[in-house]
BABARO-122078 format. One line per 5 residues: number of its first residue (from 1); their letters; for each residue y, z, x of C-alpha. Coordinates in Angstrom, 2 decimals. Example, Ala and Ser with C-alpha at 12.3 -4.5 7.8 and 13.67 -1.06 7.14 Angstrom:
1) AS) -4.50,7.80,12.30  -1.06,7.14,13.67;
//
This chain:
1) MASGA) 48.83,13.81,-8.27  48.06,16.86,-6.29  50.31,20.03,-6.43  52.95,19.85,-3.73  52.84,15.94,-3.50;
6) RPSSS) 55.93,15.23,-5.52  58.74,13.98,-3.07  62.13,15.63,-3.03  65.18,14.43,-4.89  66.69,12.80,-1.82;
11) QRATV) 63.36,11.03,-1.33  63.39,9.68,-4.90  66.88,8.51,-4.43  65.98,6.69,-1.39  62.98,5.03,-3.11;
16) AVEVD) 65.17,3.93,-5.96  67.41,2.12,-3.63  64.72,0.58,-1.75  62.66,-0.65,-4.63  65.12,-3.42,-5.45;
21) NGSAI) 65.03,-4.68,-1.70  61.33,-4.28,-1.66  60.82,-6.33,-4.89  62.46,-9.39,-3.33  60.39,-9.03,-0.25;
26) MASDR) 57.28,-8.78,-2.23  58.20,-11.88,-4.23  58.65,-13.79,-1.00  55.30,-12.55,0.16  53.51,-13.74,-3.30;
31) KRGGR) 55.15,-17.21,-2.65  53.57,-17.44,0.78  50.20,-16.76,-0.78  49.43,-13.33,0.59  50.32,-9.68,0.98;
36) HRHTA) 52.05,-8.51,4.09  50.36,-5.73,5.97  51.50,-3.76,8.86  49.48,-4.32,11.99  48.56,-1.49,14.56;
41) DDLTA) 51.67,-2.55,16.72  53.89,-2.21,13.54  52.59,1.52,13.07  52.98,2.43,16.64  56.53,1.04,16.83;
46) TGGMS) 57.41,3.04,13.75  55.67,6.15,14.79  53.14,5.96,11.95  55.71,5.71,9.24  56.82,2.98,6.92;
51) PPSTG) 60.02,1.14,8.06  62.87,2.13,6.00  63.72,-1.38,4.94  60.29,-2.57,3.98  58.39,0.62,3.39;
56) LTNCV) 56.19,1.33,0.43  54.68,-2.14,0.19  51.80,-1.00,2.35  49.79,2.16,3.23  50.61,3.49,6.60;
61) VCGDR) 47.14,4.62,6.90  44.95,1.85,5.88  47.41,-1.08,5.29  46.63,-1.36,1.41  49.34,-1.65,-1.03;
66) ACSHY) 51.23,1.68,-1.64  52.53,3.11,-4.80  56.40,3.55,-5.23  56.16,7.07,-3.88  55.78,9.09,-0.72;
71) YYGVA) 52.84,11.30,-0.36  52.87,14.36,1.95  55.76,12.83,3.77  54.65,9.17,4.36  54.09,6.10,2.24;
76) ACHGC) 50.53,5.90,1.35  48.11,4.33,-1.08  46.48,6.53,-3.83  43.15,6.48,-2.07  44.40,7.76,1.27;
81) KCFFW) 46.52,10.38,-0.53  43.48,11.77,-2.43  41.22,11.70,0.72  43.72,13.62,2.69  44.24,16.04,-0.20;
86) RSVKQ) 40.61,16.66,-0.62  40.03,16.99,3.35  42.57,19.66,3.44  41.87,21.39,0.26  38.04,21.68,1.26;
91) QVQYK) 38.78,22.24,4.90  36.12,19.83,5.96  35.19,19.32,9.64  34.35,15.69,10.45  32.74,14.09,13.39;
96) CRYEG) 32.80,10.56,14.54  29.94,8.86,16.27  31.98,6.47,18.08  34.30,8.64,20.09  37.11,8.62,17.66;
101) NCDIT) 37.76,4.77,18.06  37.08,3.39,14.60  39.34,0.77,13.06  40.80,1.87,9.86  41.42,-0.98,7.44;
106) VNARN) 41.36,-1.66,3.73  37.75,-2.71,3.79  36.54,-0.32,6.32  38.53,2.79,5.56  35.54,4.66,4.31;
111) ACRYC) 33.37,3.96,7.31  34.56,6.90,9.37  36.17,9.99,7.67  37.04,11.49,10.97  39.07,8.60,12.22;
116) RFQRC) 40.71,8.19,8.64  41.78,11.80,8.62  43.18,11.56,12.27  45.10,8.40,11.15  46.59,10.35,8.25;
121) IRAGM) 47.96,13.11,10.70  49.25,10.54,13.12  50.99,8.81,10.39  52.75,11.84,9.35  51.05,13.48,6.46;
126) QPESV) 51.73,17.17,6.30  48.69,19.41,5.66  51.17,22.21,4.92  52.20,20.39,1.84  48.89,20.77,0.26;
131) RVKKD) 48.74,24.04,-1.41  45.49,25.81,-1.06  45.23,28.57,-3.67  42.25,29.82,-5.36  43.81,29.49,-8.73;
136) DVPVK) 44.24,25.68,-8.09  40.47,25.11,-8.12  39.23,24.70,-11.52  36.63,27.00,-12.97  33.89,24.44,-13.20;
141) ARKHA) 34.51,23.30,-9.40  34.34,26.87,-8.25  31.10,27.45,-10.34  29.44,24.53,-8.67  31.09,24.91,-5.09;
146) HVEPT) 27.65,25.59,-3.53  26.33,22.15,-4.21  25.63,20.29,-1.10  27.61,16.88,-0.66  25.50,13.59,-0.88;
151) PDLPG) 23.79,12.62,2.52  25.76,10.46,4.92  24.73,6.88,4.91  23.72,5.15,8.16  26.54,4.41,10.60;
156) TDIME) 28.91,7.00,9.03  30.46,10.14,10.38  28.48,13.54,10.08  30.08,16.47,8.60  29.36,19.84,10.02;
161) RPPPV) 27.20,21.59,7.52  24.39,24.29,7.70  21.00,23.07,8.89  18.42,22.29,6.03  15.95,24.87,5.29;
166) KKQYS) 12.68,24.06,7.45  9.31,24.32,6.32  7.72,27.00,8.23  4.50,26.37,10.43  4.18,29.92,11.64;
171) SVFTK) 0.52,29.97,10.69  -0.24,26.82,12.86  1.57,28.48,15.81  -0.50,31.80,15.26  -3.72,29.82,15.10;
176) MLELE) -2.93,27.90,18.41  -1.78,31.04,20.04  -5.16,32.76,19.13  -6.93,29.70,20.41  -5.36,29.80,23.77;
181) AKVLE) -5.85,33.63,24.18  -9.39,33.00,23.50  -9.75,30.11,26.12  -7.96,32.18,28.81  -10.40,35.21,28.36;
186) EADFN) -11.71,36.27,31.83  -15.45,36.87,32.13  -16.89,40.02,33.19  -19.08,38.20,35.73  -21.89,39.74,37.70;
191) ENNQN) -23.47,37.80,40.52  -26.82,39.44,39.99  -26.91,37.95,36.66  -25.95,34.50,37.66  -27.92,31.75,36.03;
196) NTFDT) -27.63,28.25,37.49  -30.55,26.83,35.52  -28.26,24.92,33.02  -29.11,21.16,32.80  -27.47,19.76,29.72;
201) LQDIF) -24.14,20.06,27.83  -26.21,21.71,24.99  -27.32,24.48,27.22  -23.69,25.65,27.97  -22.64,25.17,24.34;
206) MFPEY) -25.59,27.33,23.05  -25.37,29.80,26.11  -21.44,29.72,26.96  -22.31,32.78,29.49  -24.00,30.39,31.93;
211) MDAYR) -20.33,29.32,32.78  -19.15,32.88,33.47  -19.01,32.34,37.34  -16.16,29.86,36.53  -14.20,31.68,34.16;
216) TRVTF) -11.65,33.11,36.67  -7.90,33.82,36.14  -5.85,30.64,35.78  -3.27,30.77,38.61  -0.79,27.89,39.36;
221) CVRLR) 1.13,28.94,42.65  2.01,27.23,46.08  -0.56,28.12,48.90  0.10,26.04,51.92  -3.37,26.11,53.36;
226) SVSEE) -6.19,23.75,53.95  -8.26,22.95,51.09  -12.11,22.80,51.48  -14.68,20.74,49.58  -16.06,23.91,48.21;
231) DMNFC) -12.52,24.84,46.82  -12.23,21.47,45.09  -15.66,21.62,43.58  -14.92,25.02,42.17  -11.72,24.01,40.63;
236) KFRTL) -13.54,20.98,38.90  -15.97,23.35,37.27  -13.14,25.75,36.44  -11.43,22.81,34.59  -14.70,22.12,32.98;
241) AYALD) -15.14,25.86,31.71  -11.39,25.68,30.31  -12.12,22.43,28.37  -15.38,23.71,27.01  -13.96,26.95,25.93;
246) YVRAL) -11.13,25.09,24.24  -13.30,23.10,22.25  -15.74,25.79,21.43  -12.65,27.92,20.30  -12.05,25.41,17.64;
251) DYVFP) -14.91,26.60,15.59  -13.80,30.13,16.28  -10.19,29.65,15.03  -11.09,27.29,12.38  -14.56,28.48,11.21;
256) NSINV) -17.22,25.79,10.17  -15.00,22.86,11.10  -17.18,20.91,13.53  -20.72,21.07,14.64  -21.97,21.31,18.32;
261) MDQIA) -22.55,17.38,18.61  -18.92,16.83,17.50  -17.65,19.31,20.07  -19.59,17.61,22.84  -17.93,14.42,21.81;
266) LLRHS) -14.57,15.98,21.94  -15.27,17.43,25.32  -16.28,14.20,26.72  -13.27,12.38,25.39  -10.69,15.15,26.20;
271) YGSIT) -11.79,16.64,29.59  -9.77,14.27,31.79  -6.75,14.20,29.70  -6.34,18.11,29.09  -7.17,18.65,32.86;
276) VFNIA) -4.31,16.32,34.01  -1.94,17.83,31.40  -2.58,21.34,32.37  -2.18,20.77,36.16  1.17,18.88,35.52;
281) VGTAS) 2.45,21.82,33.39  1.34,24.39,35.83  2.81,22.40,38.84  6.14,22.15,37.01  6.34,25.80,36.43;
286) ATRDN) 5.26,26.72,39.88  7.34,24.58,42.12  10.17,22.12,42.38  8.63,20.40,45.42  8.04,16.98,44.26;
291) TLLCL) 5.24,16.36,47.08  3.07,19.24,45.89  0.32,19.54,43.24  -0.79,23.01,42.19  -4.50,23.65,40.83;
296) PTGIT) -5.64,26.20,38.34  -7.57,28.07,41.03  -4.45,28.78,43.17  -4.90,26.02,45.70  -2.15,23.49,46.55;
301) VSKHE) -2.58,19.83,47.61  -0.01,17.40,49.13  0.53,13.67,48.41  1.45,13.32,52.03  -1.98,14.75,53.40;
306) EVISN) -5.34,13.19,53.02  -7.37,15.23,50.72  -10.88,15.99,51.87  -13.67,13.88,50.46  -14.79,15.64,47.22;
311) SFMSH) -16.15,14.79,43.73  -13.30,16.01,41.78  -9.90,14.52,42.73  -8.87,11.49,44.96  -5.62,11.09,46.89;
316) IVIVG) -4.67,8.36,44.38  -5.06,10.67,41.40  -3.07,13.47,43.14  -0.24,10.89,43.95  -0.26,9.55,40.38;
321) LIDSL) -0.06,13.05,38.90  2.78,14.02,40.81  4.95,10.74,40.53  3.98,9.84,36.89  3.50,13.13,35.01;
326) VHPVD) 4.88,16.22,36.74  8.37,14.90,37.03  8.60,13.76,33.29  7.18,17.28,32.33  9.55,19.12,34.39;
331) ELRMT) 12.44,17.22,32.81  11.56,18.09,29.38  11.49,21.81,29.96  8.82,22.22,27.27  8.63,25.43,25.31;
336) ENEIL) 5.28,27.47,24.96  4.98,26.38,21.48  5.30,22.60,22.53  2.86,22.90,25.25  0.32,24.52,22.77;
341) LLRGI) 0.65,21.91,20.25  0.70,18.94,22.71  -2.45,20.26,24.18  -4.11,20.46,20.78  -2.93,16.82,20.09;
346) IVLNA) -4.54,15.75,23.23  -8.07,17.28,22.43  -8.05,16.48,18.63  -8.45,12.67,18.87  -10.24,11.26,15.84;
351) EARGL) -10.99,8.23,17.83  -13.27,10.04,20.25  -16.62,8.14,20.38  -19.56,10.01,18.96  -17.77,11.99,16.30;
356) SPTGK) -19.58,12.19,13.00  -17.71,11.04,9.76  -17.08,14.60,8.71  -15.91,15.57,12.14  -13.65,12.55,12.40;
361) QWVAG) -11.97,13.53,8.99  -11.36,17.06,10.15  -10.01,16.18,13.47  -7.65,13.46,11.91  -6.30,16.02,9.48;
366) MRDLL) -5.74,18.73,12.06  -3.91,16.32,14.41  -1.43,15.31,11.62  -0.81,18.89,10.93  -0.05,19.51,14.81;
371) HTALY) 2.19,16.33,14.79  4.29,17.86,11.87  4.36,21.23,13.45  5.45,19.68,16.80  8.44,17.82,15.10;
376) QECQS) 9.51,21.10,13.47  9.26,22.84,17.00  11.54,20.05,18.35  14.07,20.72,15.46  14.36,24.28,16.41;
381) VDSTD) 14.71,23.49,20.28  17.31,20.74,19.70  18.28,20.02,16.17  20.72,17.19,16.79  18.25,15.15,19.01;
386) APVRF) 14.84,16.29,17.49  13.52,12.60,16.84  14.35,11.73,20.41  12.70,14.83,21.87  9.57,14.25,19.48;
391) AKLLH) 9.34,10.64,20.79  9.56,11.87,24.69  6.85,14.33,24.05  4.68,11.62,22.62  5.31,9.18,25.15;
396) LLPKI) 3.62,11.60,27.60  0.29,10.68,25.99  -0.19,7.13,27.56  0.63,8.35,30.85  -1.90,11.40,30.51;
401) ALLSR) -4.49,8.78,29.16  -4.06,6.57,32.35  -4.28,9.61,34.84  -7.34,10.74,32.73  -8.97,7.33,33.42;
406) DLVEH) -8.44,7.62,37.16  -9.67,11.03,37.36  -13.00,10.20,35.44  -13.51,6.94,37.43  -13.48,9.05,40.70;
411) IKVAH) -16.08,11.29,39.25  -18.25,8.38,38.27  -17.83,6.76,41.83  -19.03,9.93,43.30  -22.07,9.93,41.08;
416) TFNAD) -22.79,6.27,41.96  -22.86,6.53,45.70  -24.46,9.94,46.10  -28.01,10.16,44.81  -27.95,14.08,44.86;
421) MRRVD) -25.03,14.21,42.49  -27.46,13.75,39.51  -29.37,16.98,40.69  -26.52,19.21,41.83  -23.98,18.21,39.14;
426) PLFFE) -25.98,17.36,35.94  -23.28,18.49,33.57  -20.66,15.99,34.74  -23.27,13.28,35.21  -24.21,13.78,31.45;
431) LFGDI) -20.59,13.82,30.50  -19.58,10.55,32.44  -22.63,8.91,34.11  -21.85,6.61,36.99  -19.70,3.40,37.21;
436) FQDER) -22.65,1.36,35.65  -22.95,3.83,32.57  -20.70,1.70,30.41  -22.85,-1.49,31.14  -26.12,0.40,30.34;
441) EHMAG) -24.63,1.62,27.09  -23.67,-1.86,26.19  -26.94,-3.42,27.11  -28.76,-0.66,25.11  -27.05,-1.83,22.10;
446) VSPAA) -27.72,-5.41,22.60  -31.70,-5.38,22.67  -34.43,-2.93,22.30  -35.93,-4.29,25.62  -32.76,-3.35,27.35;
451) SVRVK) -32.83,0.00,25.78  -36.32,0.77,27.28  -34.83,-0.36,30.80  -32.04,1.97,30.50  -34.15,5.03,29.55;
456) EQVSP) -36.41,4.23,32.73  -33.17,4.34,34.91  -31.92,7.49,33.50  -33.43,10.56,35.32  -34.87,13.54,33.35;
461) GTYDQ) -32.38,16.16,32.38  -29.55,13.71,31.86  -27.98,12.74,28.64  -28.62,9.43,27.20  -25.67,8.17,24.83;
466) S) -27.64,5.32,23.55;
//
C-alpha cells in the first residue's frame, strides 16, 4: 500500500466494529446468489462515500468488492486505489473522448481513465494524502522515467504527451518551391522578336521562348470591367504557358526524370486540372464575393453575367468553379506548402495516357512522396485532426477532375464548330482535338483501314495520337 494510505486509528476502530455487521450482510448476499453493488443512485445519495452501515463491501468508485480498509479517505478496491495513487504520483493529465460521460463499472473501469479519475475525486479520495517526494520514487523508476507509456487502444482516452518526432520532408518542400519559382519567372519579351510560327507541341517544348509573349505576371484581383474575347483568349494561352513551364520544370528540378514525350503526355492530362485549381486558389485569396471568379491575367468574370463567346471558358464552367471548388478551397485555408504539394499531386498522375513505362514509374514514385509530404504538412497545421484535413484536401481532386473535363469539353466544342480553330489554335487542337477526337482514336485502334481514314481527316500540322 502506498505511503500515506494507512487509515487513522479511529478509522481502524470503526472498521473493526463494522466488519462483524458487514460479514452478516455478505453472508446473506451469498445466500441470494450474488454480490450487492451500489448503484449510481446509492452513490449520489451518500455523496460518493460508502454508507456507514454497509460500507467496505463494494468500491465506491467502480462497485467492485473492497478490502477491509479505507484508501485515501474512502472505501475502495485495490485496483482503484492503485490507479488513483499512480495518477496523482505521476501527475498525469487525462482526456475523455465522450465529454466526460463514461460509465465506470467493474467491467469497464479501464475504458476511460479521465472519467475514472474524476469518479475517484467525486467519491472523496484525497490527492493530498498521496505523498509526492523524490525519495519515494525507486532508483530504477527514476532511471527509466523517460520511457513513453504504451500507445492508447482505440476508443480509450488520450493522455497529453509531446507530439512524436516527425520525419522531415524539407527537401521535398525545397524542390517544390524551386519548381514554382521557375514556373513563375517572367519573360523579357520583345515584340520585335515575336515568333508565331509554332505549330506543334514539340516546337514549344524544344523552343520554349516561342511562348514568351504569354509569360506575364500572374495576378488574381477584382476588376469589374467588361471582358473581351481577346482577354479570354490571352488568358487561355497564359494558363497553357504556366502548365507547360510546370511540366518542363520537372526535368529542371529533377534532372533526367522524364523525356519530352512523357512531358507532353502529362501536359495533355493535367492542363485542365491545374488550370481550374489555380483559378480557384487565386479567387479564394483575392475576394470573398461568392459570385466572382478571378483569372490569372487580372480579369474578373461573374456568374450572374453572360460571358462573351470564347474558346476558353463557358458560363457553365464559371458557375461550376465558383459553386463547387472556390468555396471548399476557401474553407480549408490551405498553407503555401499544401498548395504546392497538391498542385504537384494534380500534375504527377501515373494514369496519364501516353506515359512510357519508365516515366510512369517515376511519376508514381514522386506522387507517393508528395502524398507523404502533404500528410506531414497536415500534421504540422493541425496535429489533432491531421487525417481529416488530409482527406479533405484529397477530396478536392474529384471535383477538380470534373471541372477539368467541362473546361476541355468546351475547348473541343469550339474546335468542332469553328473551322478556323485548327489554323489559329494548333496547340490546343493538338492537345485535345474536337468532340469527335475520342471516336477517331477508338476507330484507329480497331482496324488499319479506319486508321487511314483518320489520318486523312486530320489536317497537316496537327498531332495524331493514334
